[in-house]
N, C-alpha and C positions, 0 to 999 in steps of 0.2 A: 381333564376339565371344562369343554367346551361340553362334554358329556352330563357333568352336571347340571352344567345350564339348560342346555336343553332341554332335560328329565324336566328341571322341574319348572319353566314355561311350559313348559307342554302338559304338567300337568295343574298349575294355571289356566289353564287353558280349558281340560280337560273338566274342570269340574264347576266352570262354571261360571268365575266365581271375577267379572271385569277387573272392579276394581283393585283387588289385588293383580289382576297381570300389570290391568297400569297402572301400579305406584313399581312394579317390577321392569317393565318396557320402560317406562322415564328412570328409575335408575339405570338401568344399563347405558340409554341414553346422554346423562349425565357421561358415565364411564367412561365414556369414548370421550366425550366434546373433555375432560379433565385431561385425560389422555392427550388427544390430538394440542392441545394449550399447553401440557408440559412438555409436549415434540417441539415443538415451536419454538417454548422458553433454549430448550435446551441446541436450539439451529440456532439459534440468534445466535448467542452462548459463543458456540460454535465460530459463525461467522466476525464477531465480534473479535475474537483472536486472529483466526484467522490477519484482520485489516491490525491490528498492531503492530504482527508480525511485518506487516510488506510495512508499516511506516516504517518502522524503525529499519529493516533495512533499506527503503529510498534513504535515508538520515544518513543512513555509513555511507549511501554510498553518493548522498551529494556533499562529505564532507572529507571520502578520499578524494574528490574534483575538485572538491575548493587546494585540500594538500595540496595538490599536485599542480593544479594551477602557480600556488604563493611561490613552492618554485620555481617555479617557468619566468617565476615575474622576479624574483631574487637575485636567478640567472642575468635576465636581460636585463637587471637595470647596472648588477655585474660588468655588462659588457656595457654598457651605454654608458655607469661611469668611465671603465678604463676608456672608451674610447676618447670623451673628453677629456677625460687629466690627464690623456698623454701628447706632450705635442708632437703634433708631425718634426719628423724628420726631415722630409725633401719634398719641398711644394711640386707638383710638375707644372711647370711654363711655356705655351704653346705658344712660338712668334707668330702664328699669322695670327693669333686671340687682336680682336680689335683694343681689350686694354693693354696687351703694348705696342700700340702703339705711338709714337710722340706725334703731336701737335705740334703743329707753323703754325 
């Protein structure tokens, strides 16, 4: 394919027809620019796709962490409720503490 384009370019240059050669050269430049723009667009689409995948991973991780924290919070709440609702069966009293001394 490249040989085909080289032959056309060489023939135009040898025929001493600068206008035709200039048109051909501009056409090649336009094709290259279009190819670069297409490659950039494909790259942007790919980067956007990767970003969405990463965003989904982060949201799932946050959801899992939230669920784990919620379970831990429920467990702590149950423990606190058990401590508050359970009446003490024995209150240890230290005989030497100032609360137990009689005032005279």
